[in-house]
GUNUSE-930097 format. One line per 3 residues: number of its first residue (from 1); their letters; for each residue x, y, z of N, C-alpha, C. Coordinates in Angstrom, 3 decimals, always signed. Example, Ala and Ser with C-alpha at 12.3 -4.5 7.8 and 13.67 -1.06 7.14 Angstrom:
// residues 2
1 = as = +13.190:-5.690:+7.800:+12.300:-4.500:+7.800:+13.200:-3.300:+7.800  +12.850:-2.250:+7.080:+13.670:-1.060:+7.140:+12.900:+0.030:+7.870
This chain:
// residues 291
1 = mki = +145.541:-79.226:+184.592:+146.818:-79.371:+185.297:+147.744:-78.205:+184.972  +147.723:-77.730:+183.726:+148.592:-76.638:+183.319:+148.296:-75.387:+184.140  +147.008:-75.086:+184.341:+146.622:-73.901:+185.110:+147.099:-74.029:+186.544
4 = iit = +146.932:-75.188:+187.133:+147.332:-75.411:+188.525:+148.826:-75.201:+188.686  +149.608:-75.754:+187.748:+151.062:-75.615:+187.826:+151.460:-74.157:+187.693  +150.865:-73.443:+186.728:+151.199:-72.041:+186.503:+150.891:-71.204:+187.726
7 = isf = +149.699:-71.374:+188.283:+149.294:-70.587:+189.441:+150.161:-70.932:+190.643  +150.436:-72.215:+190.850:+151.237:-72.616:+192.002:+152.625:-72.012:+191.923  +153.227:-72.031:+190.727:+154.548:-71.450:+190.584:+154.504:-69.958:+190.852
10 = fll = +153.472:-69.303:+190.348:+153.354:-67.863:+190.572:+153.162:-67.556:+192.046  +152.405:-68.377:+192.745:+152.214:-68.171:+194.174:+153.544:-68.284:+194.901  +154.361:-69.248:+194.492:+155.652:-69.428:+195.139:+156.510:-68.185:+194.953
13 = vtn = +156.561:-67.677:+193.729:+157.361:-66.488:+193.464:+156.834:-65.304:+194.249  +155.502:-65.107:+194.238:+154.906:-63.973:+194.917:+155.115:-64.048:+196.417  +154.944:-65.217:+197.007:+155.069:-65.347:+198.450:+156.494:-65.064:+198.909
16 = vhs = +157.479:-65.569:+198.166:+158.864:-65.306:+198.519:+159.142:-63.815:+198.452  +158.629:-63.174:+197.396:+158.835:-61.746:+197.203:+158.183:-60.952:+198.325  +156.929:-61.302:+198.669:+156.174:-60.517:+199.636:+156.766:-60.605:+201.038
19 = qev = +157.479:-61.688:+201.337:+158.075:-61.826:+202.662:+159.170:-60.792:+202.901  +159.706:-60.213:+201.832:+160.793:-59.265:+201.964:+160.296:-57.835:+202.109  +159.010:-57.617:+202.039:+158.448:-56.276:+201.984:+157.588:-56.016:+203.213
22 = npq = +157.758:-54.835:+203.809:+156.883:-54.420:+204.904:+155.486:-54.160:+204.334  +154.475:-54.890:+204.781:+153.143:-54.747:+204.181:+152.492:-53.391:+204.421  +153.047:-52.582:+205.317:+152.473:-51.272:+205.589:+153.226:-50.134:+204.897
25 = lpd = +154.213:-50.502:+204.055:+155.012:-49.495:+203.367:+155.022:-49.763:+201.862  +155.293:-48.739:+201.055:+155.453:-48.968:+199.618:+156.591:-49.935:+199.339  +156.483:-50.630:+198.228:+157.477:-51.619:+197.820:+158.313:-51.020:+196.687
28 = fse = +159.595:-50.770:+196.955:+160.486:-50.188:+195.954:+161.372:-51.234:+195.287  +161.141:-52.501:+195.575:+161.973:-53.549:+194.985:+161.618:-53.771:+193.526  +162.467:-54.500:+192.828:+162.245:-54.772:+191.412:+160.993:-55.626:+191.205
31 = sts = +160.363:-55.455:+190.062:+159.150:-56.205:+189.763:+159.445:-57.690:+189.668  +158.488:-58.508:+190.101:+158.629:-59.953:+190.076:+158.540:-60.471:+188.645  +159.388:-61.422:+188.288:+159.308:-62.059:+186.975:+158.328:-63.216:+187.034
34 = ipg = +157.645:-63.449:+185.925:+156.690:-64.549:+185.810:+157.131:-65.427:+184.649  +157.394:-66.707:+184.880:+157.859:-67.587:+183.812:+156.928:-67.547:+182.597  +157.506:-67.351:+181.415:+156.737:-67.337:+180.182:+156.031:-66.037:+179.894
37 = mkl = +156.194:-65.045:+180.795:+155.508:-63.770:+180.630:+156.534:-62.646:+180.538  +156.162:-61.575:+179.850:+157.006:-60.401:+179.706:+156.304:-59.201:+180.323  +157.039:-58.411:+181.104:+156.490:-57.179:+181.669:+156.384:-56.157:+180.542
40 = vwr = +155.156:-55.861:+180.096:+154.967:-54.994:+178.934:+154.687:-53.546:+179.317  +154.250:-53.315:+180.562:+154.006:-51.941:+181.004:+153.896:-51.910:+182.521  +154.326:-50.796:+183.101:+154.174:-50.623:+184.535:+154.193:-49.141:+184.878
43 = def = +153.589:-48.816:+185.994:+153.738:-47.503:+186.602:+153.976:-47.734:+188.083  +155.140:-47.323:+188.552:+155.527:-47.526:+189.945:+155.180:-46.311:+190.820  +154.780:-45.189:+190.196:+154.390:-43.966:+190.899:+155.502:-43.463:+191.833
46 = nen = +156.753:-43.611:+191.409:+157.889:-43.269:+192.267:+158.370:-41.830:+192.092  +157.859:-41.109:+191.091:+158.248:-39.719:+190.890:+157.145:-38.812:+191.409  +157.496:-37.942:+192.346:+156.504:-37.063:+192.964:+155.894:-36.104:+191.940
49 = gqp = +154.610:-35.828:+192.134:+153.900:-34.922:+191.242:+152.623:-35.557:+190.717  +152.127:-35.031:+189.628:+150.905:-35.556:+189.024:+151.167:-36.908:+188.362  +150.139:-37.778:+188.269:+150.306:-39.028:+187.519:+150.810:-38.737:+186.106
52 = npk = +151.649:-39.615:+185.590:+152.295:-39.420:+184.296:+151.254:-39.224:+183.187  +151.229:-38.046:+182.532:+150.222:-37.794:+181.497:+150.407:-38.644:+180.247  +151.561:-39.310:+180.127:+151.742:-40.244:+179.003:+150.954:-41.532:+179.224
55 = fwk = +150.562:-41.759:+180.475:+149.836:-42.974:+180.828:+148.384:-42.714:+181.214  +148.125:-41.577:+181.851:+146.853:-41.376:+182.548:+146.119:-40.113:+182.107  +144.814:-40.247:+181.962:+143.905:-39.109:+181.773:+143.003:-39.007:+183.002
58 = hek = +142.543:-37.800:+183.292:+141.658:-37.574:+184.424:+140.199:-37.483:+183.972  +139.307:-38.099:+184.746:+137.884:-37.815:+184.596:+137.578:-36.548:+185.390  +136.532:-35.835:+184.975:+136.245:-34.550:+185.599:+134.753:-34.383:+185.861
61 = gfv = +134.447:-33.809:+187.023:+133.070:-33.485:+187.369:+132.322:-34.639:+188.014  +130.994:-34.535:+187.999:+130.129:-35.648:+188.415:+130.028:-36.592:+187.236  +130.376:-37.876:+187.428:+130.527:-38.770:+186.286:+129.481:-39.879:+186.242
64 = rne = +129.300:-40.650:+187.340:+128.451:-41.844:+187.237:+127.842:-42.214:+188.593  +126.807:-43.035:+188.531:+126.212:-43.705:+189.694:+125.683:-42.755:+190.776  +125.428:-41.497:+190.409:+124.938:-40.508:+191.385:+125.839:-40.430:+192.626
67 = elq = +127.135:-40.604:+192.390:+128.097:-40.557:+193.490:+128.248:-39.125:+193.998  +128.776:-38.996:+195.199:+128.873:-37.683:+195.836:+130.026:-36.846:+195.298  +131.097:-37.505:+194.846:+132.328:-36.783:+194.568:+132.314:-36.064:+193.230
70 = wyq = +133.018:-34.946:+193.230:+133.355:-34.204:+192.016:+134.792:-34.568:+191.682  +135.013:-35.199:+190.520:+136.362:-35.599:+190.150:+137.156:-34.398:+189.638  +138.403:-34.284:+190.128:+139.281:-33.226:+189.670:+140.734:-33.678:+189.795
73 = egn = +141.604:-33.055:+189.012:+142.994:-33.484:+188.938:+143.735:-33.335:+190.258  +143.416:-32.312:+191.010:+144.176:-32.004:+192.203:+144.104:-33.033:+193.307  +143.170:-33.972:+193.220:+143.013:-34.975:+194.272:+143.832:-36.238:+194.026
76 = asc = +144.601:-36.268:+192.955:+145.480:-37.408:+192.668:+146.906:-36.907:+192.537  +147.808:-37.508:+193.292:+149.208:-37.111:+193.213:+150.097:-38.298:+193.564  +151.318:-38.269:+193.060:+152.301:-39.290:+193.400:+153.178:-38.744:+194.519
79 = qng = +153.193:-39.454:+195.645:+153.937:-39.017:+196.819:+154.568:-40.223:+197.501  +155.851:-40.122:+197.795:+156.526:-41.134:+198.606:+156.344:-42.556:+198.075  +156.323:-42.691:+196.754:+156.275:-44.016:+196.145:+154.907:-44.589:+195.896
82 = vll = +153.851:-43.793:+196.100:+152.498:-44.281:+195.819:+151.705:-43.236:+195.054  +150.695:-43.694:+194.350:+149.643:-42.819:+193.847:+148.651:-42.623:+194.983  +148.474:-41.391:+195.414:+147.550:-41.072:+196.493:+146.328:-40.381:+195.903
85 = ieg = +145.165:-41.019:+196.066:+143.895:-40.396:+195.687:+143.160:-40.056:+196.975  +142.782:-38.788:+197.120:+142.141:-38.319:+198.343:+140.714:-37.860:+198.060  +139.796:-38.376:+198.867:+138.432:-37.891:+198.865:+138.284:-36.872:+199.987
88 = krv = +137.966:-35.641:+199.650:+137.941:-34.558:+200.632:+136.542:-33.956:+200.744  +136.095:-33.778:+201.976:+134.818:-33.101:+202.201:+135.001:-31.606:+201.959  +134.121:-31.051:+201.152:+134.171:-29.629:+200.820:+132.748:-29.076:+200.812
91 = rip = +132.644:-27.802:+200.611:+131.338:-27.175:+200.394:+131.555:-26.021:+199.430  +131.425:-26.353:+198.134:+131.660:-25.361:+197.096:+130.534:-25.437:+196.058  +130.269:-24.355:+195.344:+129.176:-24.354:+194.367:+129.427:-25.320:+193.214
94 = npn = +128.372:-25.947:+192.738:+128.437:-26.777:+191.537:+128.404:-25.846:+190.326  +129.483:-25.776:+189.541:+129.508:-24.847:+188.404:+128.491:-25.188:+187.324  +127.954:-26.397:+187.346:+126.976:-26.816:+186.334:+125.539:-26.762:+186.844
97 = fea = +125.337:-26.181:+188.015:+123.996:-26.167:+188.613:+122.997:-25.414:+187.736  +121.832:-26.050:+187.558:+120.705:-25.429:+186.857:+119.439:-25.729:+187.635  +118.813:-24.716:+188.178:+117.587:-24.901:+188.950:+116.518:-25.569:+188.096
100 = gnt = +115.902:-26.621:+188.646:+114.830:-27.324:+187.948:+115.290:-28.391:+186.986  +116.579:-28.512:+186.762:+117.089:-29.539:+185.866:+116.904:-30.908:+186.520  +116.493:-31.912:+185.761:+116.229:-33.247:+186.316:+117.492:-34.107:+186.410
103 = swr = +118.589:-33.667:+185.815:+119.832:-34.436:+185.866:+120.498:-34.264:+187.225  +120.904:-35.381:+187.842:+121.571:-35.308:+189.137:+122.898:-34.563:+189.044  +123.472:-34.518:+187.871:+124.726:-33.795:+187.703:+124.525:-32.280:+187.755
106 = knr = +123.309:-31.835:+187.461:+123.064:-30.398:+187.368:+122.120:-29.852:+188.428  +121.383:-30.745:+189.127:+120.435:-30.218:+190.107:+120.998:-30.141:+191.522  +122.267:-30.457:+191.689:+122.931:-30.283:+192.979:+123.525:-28.869:+193.043
109 = kei = +123.138:-28.126:+194.038:+123.675:-26.775:+194.177:+125.147:-26.793:+194.586  +125.515:-27.800:+195.388:+126.851:-27.823:+195.962:+127.596:-29.111:+195.650  +128.896:-28.999:+195.710:+129.792:-30.151:+195.704:+130.193:-30.404:+197.144
112 = nft = +129.932:-31.613:+197.646:+130.232:-31.919:+199.045:+131.481:-32.774:+199.239  +131.947:-33.408:+198.161:+133.210:-34.148:+198.203:+133.929:-33.975:+196.869  +135.252:-33.900:+196.923:+136.065:-33.985:+195.712:+136.906:-35.258:+195.785
115 = sas = +137.282:-35.783:+194.624:+138.128:-36.975:+194.567:+138.765:-37.015:+193.182  +139.307:-38.175:+192.814:+139.960:-38.287:+191.513:+139.728:-39.659:+190.904  +139.725:-39.683:+189.579:+139.637:-40.917:+188.802:+140.555:-40.767:+187.602
118 = iqt = +141.483:-41.719:+187.449:+142.401:-41.674:+186.313:+142.254:-42.938:+185.488  +142.536:-42.811:+184.200:+142.365:-43.948:+183.291:+143.391:-43.873:+182.166  +143.659:-45.042:+181.566:+144.645:-45.129:+180.484:+144.013:-45.111:+179.099
121 = kgl = +142.749:-44.776:+179.005:+142.034:-44.816:+177.731:+142.751:-44.004:+176.662  +142.972:-44.640:+175.497:+143.629:-43.973:+174.390:+145.127:-43.849:+174.525  +145.664:-44.259:+175.677:+147.101:-44.154:+175.930:+147.752:-45.520:+176.090
124 = kew = +147.138:-46.358:+176.926:+147.639:-47.712:+177.160:+146.439:-48.658:+177.231  +146.427:-49.648:+176.363:+145.336:-50.624:+176.335:+145.925:-51.996:+176.068  +145.268:-53.030:+176.609:+145.803:-54.386:+176.520:+144.684:-55.386:+176.260
127 = qfg = +145.052:-56.443:+175.544:+144.158:-57.587:+175.345:+144.857:-58.823:+175.885  +144.338:-59.357:+176.979:+144.874:-60.510:+177.703:+146.137:-60.122:+178.495  +146.456:-60.952:+179.475:+147.647:-60.728:+180.266:+147.394:-60.916:+181.751
130 = tfi = +148.449:-60.730:+182.528:+148.386:-60.758:+183.983:+148.589:-59.338:+184.492  +147.629:-58.847:+185.233:+147.649:-57.485:+185.771:+147.844:-57.596:+187.280  +148.846:-56.900:+187.803:+149.150:-56.953:+189.232:+149.147:-55.534:+189.790
133 = ira = +148.333:-55.305:+190.795:+148.194:-53.989:+191.398:+148.334:-54.120:+192.907  +149.254:-53.366:+193.484:+149.429:-53.352:+194.945:+148.812:-52.065:+195.470  +147.885:-52.197:+196.403:+147.149:-51.024:+196.865:+146.722:-51.182:+198.314
136 = rid = +146.436:-50.048:+198.936:+145.867:-50.020:+200.286:+144.591:-49.189:+200.222  +143.506:-49.762:+200.735:+142.211:-49.095:+200.628:+141.737:-48.610:+201.993  +140.956:-47.573:+201.958:+140.315:-47.015:+203.149:+138.928:-47.639:+203.251
139 = ttl = +138.637:-48.257:+204.373:+137.365:-48.980:+204.527:+136.319:-48.157:+205.281  +136.546:-46.858:+205.398:+135.594:-45.956:+206.035:+134.247:-45.993:+205.318  +133.170:-45.842:+206.065:+131.838:-45.767:+205.460:+131.810:-44.652:+204.421
142 = gsw = +131.318:-44.982:+203.243:+131.279:-44.026:+202.146:+132.375:-44.242:+201.125  +133.435:-44.957:+201.511:+134.554:-45.194:+200.612:+134.203:-46.234:+199.556  +134.517:-45.945:+198.289:+134.229:-46.845:+197.174:+135.411:-46.829:+196.192
145 = pai = +136.572:-47.383:+196.592:+137.719:-47.455:+195.691:+137.550:-48.586:+194.681  +138.240:-48.453:+193.557:+138.127:-49.488:+192.531:+139.375:-49.557:+191.671  +139.619:-50.774:+191.174:+140.597:-51.061:+190.122:+139.813:-51.791:+189.048
148 = wtl = +139.681:-51.231:+187.847:+138.792:-51.863:+186.872:+139.220:-51.554:+185.452  +138.643:-52.315:+184.509:+138.923:-52.101:+183.096:+137.610:-51.982:+182.326  +137.705:-51.307:+181.193:+136.593:-51.212:+180.243:+137.123:-51.476:+178.842
151 = gns = +136.304:-52.141:+178.014:+136.682:-52.356:+176.630:+136.704:-51.048:+175.864  +137.592:-50.973:+174.855:+137.754:-49.705:+174.144:+136.736:-49.506:+173.035  +135.847:-50.476:+172.823:+134.850:-50.351:+171.755:+133.484:-50.768:+172.275
154 = gqw = +132.479:-49.946:+172.005:+131.110:-50.266:+172.396:+130.632:-49.433:+173.561  +129.317:-49.298:+173.654:+128.674:-48.569:+174.747:+128.526:-49.489:+175.955  +128.715:-48.957:+177.159:+128.570:-49.781:+178.356:+127.141:-50.322:+178.459
157 = psn = +126.979:-51.630:+178.808:+128.001:-52.614:+179.154:+128.454:-53.497:+177.987  +128.064:-53.105:+176.757:+128.474:-53.907:+175.600:+129.986:-53.948:+175.425  +130.680:-52.944:+175.971:+132.141:-52.931:+175.855:+132.823:-53.852:+176.863
160 = gei = +132.083:-54.288:+177.896:+132.632:-55.183:+178.903:+133.318:-54.431:+180.023  +133.104:-54.892:+181.243:+133.734:-54.305:+182.426:+134.328:-55.412:+183.292  +135.541:-55.203:+183.755:+136.175:-56.119:+184.705:+136.539:-55.321:+185.950
163 = dim = +135.963:-55.678:+187.077:+136.291:-55.038:+188.347:+137.301:-55.920:+189.077  +138.573:-55.612:+188.891:+139.615:-56.354:+189.593:+139.446:-56.180:+191.095  +139.036:-54.984:+191.497:+138.727:-54.707:+192.907:+137.674:-53.623:+193.007
166 = efy = +136.680:-53.877:+193.842:+135.787:-52.840:+194.344:+135.603:-53.079:+195.838  +135.424:-52.007:+196.564:+135.080:-52.115:+197.979:+133.923:-51.172:+198.255  +132.868:-51.709:+198.884:+131.779:-50.872:+199.378:+130.899:-51.701:+200.298
169 = rvk = +129.820:-51.105:+200.757:+128.896:-51.816:+201.641:+127.884:-52.620:+200.826  +127.692:-53.874:+201.216:+126.631:-54.716:+200.663:+125.737:-55.106:+201.828  +124.506:-54.641:+201.808:+123.589:-54.841:+202.935:+124.250:-54.400:+204.243
172 = sqp = +124.871:-53.231:+204.179:+125.513:-52.566:+205.320:+126.814:-53.220:+205.763  +127.252:-54.294:+205.082:+128.472:-54.986:+205.473:+129.630:-54.615:+204.545  +130.782:-54.193:+205.103:+131.948:-53.902:+204.265:+132.339:-55.133:+203.444
175 = til = +132.502:-54.947:+202.135:+132.635:-56.087:+201.221:+133.669:-55.814:+200.138  +134.460:-56.836:+199.822:+135.373:-56.811:+198.680:+134.690:-57.522:+197.521  +134.692:-56.883:+196.347:+134.029:-57.450:+195.182:+135.017:-57.677:+194.050
178 = anv = +134.743:-58.704:+193.252:+135.509:-59.012:+192.039:+134.487:-59.386:+190.974  +134.350:-58.554:+189.935:+133.197:-58.670:+189.032:+133.597:-58.659:+187.563  +132.747:-59.281:+186.756:+132.848:-59.204:+185.302:+131.446:-58.953:+184.772
181 = aha = +131.307:-58.022:+183.827:+129.980:-57.656:+183.323:+130.001:-57.500:+181.810  +128.909:-57.961:+181.175:+128.722:-57.733:+179.744:+127.255:-57.395:+179.495  +126.851:-57.296:+178.228:+125.548:-56.739:+177.884:+124.425:-57.759:+177.962
184 = tdk = +123.214:-57.245:+178.170:+121.974:-58.003:+178.024:+121.201:-57.384:+176.858  +119.967:-57.839:+176.650:+119.175:-57.273:+175.558:+118.502:-55.960:+175.948  +118.795:-55.454:+177.163:+118.267:-54.168:+177.606:+119.403:-53.167:+177.703
187 = qyv = +119.203:-52.004:+177.112:+120.240:-50.976:+177.109:+120.610:-50.564:+178.534  +121.904:-50.466:+178.799:+122.466:-50.047:+180.093:+122.196:-51.031:+181.232  +121.736:-52.242:+180.899:+121.528:-53.275:+181.919:+122.552:-54.379:+181.673
190 = akw = +123.396:-54.622:+182.668:+124.487:-55.584:+182.509:+124.118:-56.938:+183.094  +124.771:-57.960:+182.570:+124.746:-59.274:+183.193:+126.036:-59.420:+183.972  +125.932:-59.661:+185.270:+127.094:-59.671:+186.153:+127.474:-61.084:+186.569
193 = dns = +128.756:-61.357:+186.514:+129.334:-62.518:+187.190:+130.156:-61.925:+188.326  +129.592:-61.915:+189.534:+130.279:-61.196:+190.601:+130.577:-62.089:+191.791  +131.547:-61.635:+192.561:+131.976:-62.301:+193.782:+131.958:-61.260:+194.893
196 = kts = +131.337:-61.598:+196.014:+131.253:-60.685:+197.153:+131.789:-61.399:+198.390  +132.861:-60.850:+198.945:+133.488:-61.453:+200.117:+133.532:-60.423:+201.227  +132.981:-60.777:+202.363:+132.958:-59.847:+203.495:+134.372:-59.462:+203.907
199 = lkh = +134.562:-58.198:+204.227:+135.860:-57.751:+204.745:+136.232:-58.544:+206.000  +135.238:-58.954:+206.738:+135.464:-59.735:+207.958:+136.254:-61.001:+207.654  +136.014:-61.603:+206.511:+136.720:-62.825:+206.103:+138.231:-62.610:+206.105
202 = fie = +138.686:-61.438:+205.626:+140.112:-61.151:+205.547:+140.671:-60.707:+206.901  +139.890:-59.940:+207.653:+140.358:-59.452:+208.945:+140.483:-60.593:+209.950  +139.629:-61.609:+209.838:+139.739:-62.756:+210.740:+141.053:-63.501:+210.541
205 = knk = +141.604:-63.435:+209.346:+142.885:-64.077:+209.071:+144.065:-63.157:+209.356  +143.804:-61.852:+209.352:+144.879:-60.867:+209.527:+144.280:-59.611:+210.155  +144.492:-59.437:+211.454:+143.870:-58.332:+212.181:+144.364:-56.965:+211.695
208 = dwv = +145.529:-56.933:+211.022:+146.072:-55.676:+210.524:+145.749:-55.438:+209.050  +144.805:-56.185:+208.503:+144.516:-56.155:+207.067:+144.289:-54.731:+206.568  +143.495:-53.963:+207.284:+143.113:-52.622:+206.819:+144.321:-51.689:+206.767
211 = kqf = +145.336:-51.941:+207.559:+146.513:-51.072:+207.609:+147.511:-51.385:+206.495  +147.295:-52.478:+205.800:+148.327:-52.988:+204.903:+147.998:-52.807:+203.418  +149.058:-52.841:+202.612:+148.910:-52.950:+201.160:+148.618:-54.409:+200.812
214 = hiw = +147.865:-54.593:+199.730:+147.503:-55.933:+199.278:+147.678:-56.033:+197.766  +147.792:-57.277:+197.293:+148.017:-57.537:+195.874:+146.723:-58.017:+195.225  +146.213:-57.209:+194.300:+145.086:-57.642:+193.470:+145.652:-58.066:+192.121
217 = rme = +145.166:-59.181:+191.611:+145.720:-59.753:+190.389:+144.616:-60.270:+189.474  +144.773:-60.000:+188.197:+143.894:-60.579:+187.182:+144.734:-61.377:+186.210  +144.292:-62.595:+185.927:+144.868:-63.399:+184.857:+143.789:-63.554:+183.784
220 = wtp = +144.023:-62.914:+182.643:+143.035:-62.817:+181.568:+143.602:-63.509:+180.329  +142.926:-64.568:+179.911:+143.325:-65.347:+178.741:+142.178:-65.343:+177.731  +142.383:-65.871:+176.534:+141.273:-65.952:+175.576:+140.131:-66.854:+176.048
223 = esi = +140.375:-67.645:+177.094:+139.341:-68.562:+177.581:+138.677:-68.107:+178.874  +139.418:-67.420:+179.760:+138.904:-67.163:+181.106:+139.484:-65.886:+181.695  +138.804:-65.410:+182.754:+139.304:-64.320:+183.586:+139.317:-64.824:+185.026
226 = ylf = +140.494:-64.756:+185.652:+140.639:-65.135:+187.061:+140.989:-63.885:+187.852  +140.305:-63.664:+188.980:+140.540:-62.502:+189.820:+140.954:-62.952:+191.215  +142.102:-62.455:+191.674:+142.698:-62.873:+192.945:+142.887:-61.674:+193.874
229 = ldd = +142.910:-61.955:+195.157:+143.342:-61.005:+196.179:+144.323:-61.728:+197.090  +145.559:-61.238:+197.119:+146.609:-61.882:+197.914:+146.644:-63.387:+197.669  +146.596:-63.769:+196.396:+146.684:-65.159:+195.944:+145.440:-65.996:+196.250
232 = ell = +144.416:-65.401:+196.819:+143.155:-66.110:+197.038:+142.243:-65.860:+195.844  +141.841:-66.924:+195.174:+140.981:-66.796:+193.997:+139.575:-66.382:+194.428  +139.137:-65.226:+193.936:+137.816:-64.717:+194.294:+136.761:-64.992:+193.226
235 = ntt = +137.174:-64.990:+191.962:+136.171:-65.143:+190.905:+136.814:-65.719:+189.653  +136.082:-66.610:+188.989:+136.485:-67.180:+187.708:+135.344:-67.004:+186.721  +135.655:-66.437:+185.571:+134.642:-66.230:+184.531:+135.103:-66.881:+183.243
238 = sls = +134.280:-67.755:+182.681:+134.578:-68.376:+181.398:+134.118:-67.449:+180.276  +134.999:-67.162:+179.340:+134.633:-66.266:+178.248:+133.705:-66.934:+177.237  +133.467:-68.213:+177.398:+132.455:-68.869:+176.562:+131.050:-68.440:+176.968
241 = ets = +130.937:-67.733:+178.096:+129.629:-67.330:+178.615:+129.460:-65.818:+178.676  +130.319:-65.066:+177.978:+130.264:-63.611:+178.109:+129.961:-62.888:+176.800  +129.354:-63.563:+175.852:+129.015:-62.904:+174.594:+127.799:-62.002:+174.776
244 = npd = +127.820:-60.871:+174.098:+126.683:-59.967:+174.082:+125.575:-60.521:+173.175  +124.356:-59.969:+173.260:+123.276:-60.455:+172.395:+123.599:-60.404:+170.904  +124.484:-59.473:+170.494:+124.845:-59.399:+169.077:+125.912:-60.419:+168.688
247 = gkn = +126.348:-61.242:+169.661:+127.330:-62.272:+169.390:+128.766:-61.857:+169.630  +129.018:-60.561:+169.823:+130.374:-60.094:+170.070:+130.759:-60.330:+171.530  +132.006:-60.699:+171.738:+132.498:-60.923:+173.099:+133.363:-59.732:+173.506
250 = pfl = +132.932:-58.955:+174.510:+133.666:-57.735:+174.868:+135.009:-57.976:+175.531  +135.304:-59.242:+175.854:+136.576:-59.552:+176.492:+137.574:-60.169:+175.519  +137.240:-60.063:+174.236:+138.165:-60.444:+173.169:+138.563:-59.193:+172.401
253 = qph = +138.732:-58.110:+173.129:+139.175:-56.841:+172.576:+140.053:-56.144:+173.624  +140.829:-55.148:+173.228:+141.649:-54.424:+174.205:+140.793:-53.693:+175.236  +141.312:-53.611:+176.463:+140.702:-52.867:+177.554:+141.688:-51.829:+178.072
256 = fll = +141.140:-50.763:+178.652:+141.976:-49.787:+179.347:+141.678:-49.864:+180.837  +142.577:-49.305:+181.630:+142.538:-49.444:+183.088:+142.075:-48.148:+183.736  +141.284:-48.290:+184.824:+140.844:-47.144:+185.623:+141.185:-47.375:+187.087
259 = lnl = +141.616:-46.311:+187.757:+141.833:-46.286:+189.200:+141.058:-45.094:+189.743  +140.127:-45.344:+190.652:+139.340:-44.218:+191.148:+138.871:-44.449:+192.573  +138.563:-43.351:+193.234:+137.954:-43.381:+194.553:+136.630:-42.654:+194.465
262 = aig = +135.550:-43.424:+194.408:+134.216:-42.845:+194.473:+133.793:-42.734:+195.930  +132.789:-41.917:+196.179:+132.289:-41.714:+197.531:+130.771:-41.699:+197.490  +130.157:-42.515:+198.353:+128.700:-42.529:+198.431:+128.069:-43.122:+197.192
265 = gqn = +127.016:-42.474:+196.700:+126.347:-42.943:+195.504:+125.524:-44.195:+195.752  +125.324:-44.973:+194.694:+124.446:-46.131:+194.761:+124.991:-47.227:+195.664  +126.315:-47.270:+195.864:+126.893:-48.374:+196.624:+127.778:-47.950:+197.790
268 = gge = +128.382:-46.803:+197.723:+129.378:-46.440:+198.712:+128.835:-46.247:+200.113  +127.594:-45.806:+200.221:+127.037:-45.497:+201.520:+127.282:-44.038:+201.880  +126.447:-43.481:+202.728:+126.569:-42.080:+203.120:+127.673:-41.922:+204.157
271 = psp = +128.708:-41.135:+203.852:+129.782:-40.950:+204.830:+129.278:-40.298:+206.113  +129.930:-40.602:+207.207:+129.614:-39.953:+208.471:+129.911:-38.464:+208.364  +129.133:-37.603:+209.035:+129.423:-36.164:+209.017:+130.825:-35.835:+209.513
274 = etk = +131.394:-36.729:+210.325:+132.741:-36.499:+210.855:+133.843:-36.859:+209.858  +133.473:-37.529:+208.769:+134.479:-37.946:+207.786:+134.869:-36.763:+206.909  +136.122:-36.356:+207.036:+136.632:-35.222:+206.264:+137.561:-35.656:+205.136
277 = lik = +138.194:-36.842:+205.312:+139.200:-37.279:+204.352:+139.178:-38.796:+204.218  +139.190:-39.291:+202.986:+139.285:-40.713:+202.683:+140.464:-40.888:+201.729  +141.338:-41.852:+202.030:+142.547:-42.042:+201.238:+142.549:-43.409:+200.539
280 = yev = +143.095:-43.413:+199.342:+143.268:-44.636:+198.553:+144.667:-44.568:+197.954  +145.503:-45.573:+198.250:+146.898:-45.556:+197.820:+147.178:-46.738:+196.888  +147.793:-46.446:+195.759:+148.197:-47.485:+194.810:+149.714:-47.455:+194.705
283 = dyv = +150.346:-48.555:+195.061:+151.798:-48.630:+195.088:+152.368:-48.814:+193.681  +151.760:-49.718:+192.917:+152.200:-49.912:+191.533:+151.136:-50.651:+190.741  +151.282:-50.540:+189.411:+150.470:-51.304:+188.459:+151.443:-51.949:+187.478
286 = rvy = +151.324:-53.255:+187.284:+152.215:-53.971:+186.376:+151.390:-54.879:+185.468  +151.724:-54.881:+184.193:+151.009:-55.694:+183.206:+151.992:-56.601:+182.484  +151.698:-57.885:+182.520:+152.530:-58.912:+181.886:+151.708:-59.579:+180.766
289 = qke = +152.402:-59.947:+179.681:+151.768:-60.726:+178.632:+152.719:-61.840:+178.195  +152.150:-62.827:+177.512:+152.967:-63.957:+177.050:+154.074:-63.486:+176.133  +155.248:-64.088:+176.313:+156.381:-63.740:+175.454:+156.157:-64.264:+174.055
């Protein structure tokens, strides 16, 4: 009953707040208060320029999942009240290219897309709380935006991963995902508690969904992780079921936050040759914890 009351009250506050905001524009209003919670950190991205270096570090180069993009700082900027991450089609030499090398990071002669990935690792980390992120995603084929966290201790997936939001194709269908992952007894093989909801599900309720900003929310307690999209519960994970084989629970430690736009790779899908630009906009990130 306590959870139901808390969520219902939060929905009431959020719905009243959201009615005052144009869903296709950044929200410059004051952050919503949550009963019993304190706003411990936020980034509103309201100052033009690079993301605040006191909060964010950049990933660089080819990083993971055999994705197409080369991450670089120049593809992330704060403009007009949002963090704008742009995936751009390019054709430039891979500075790490080595003929005959078996690594996908080094055997590509060219970089065909650039993008950006920023993270709070070593700068801002949290254990438990309510995380609220307002963002607008590009649903173009090849687009793979994400809002996610990783534990600050342990090798993946022993450190734990929470995907507050991922978007990509699942069996060729545009899909919104909400995932939690921890370790198995095989190195680099995760056990996933995932939720996959067709984009069609949201568009049938709102024909302008793709044009609008949306609220992704995580409520993370010592017992559970709840993942929401616009107040619709997508996934619930009990932390009694997320221990690694060594007995450690990766969700009982601080996590840092990542915002990135991947392109292609294992899940994104091959972009159309006509796709020159993919955009991902984050209006704000807010983190609340119990007072």
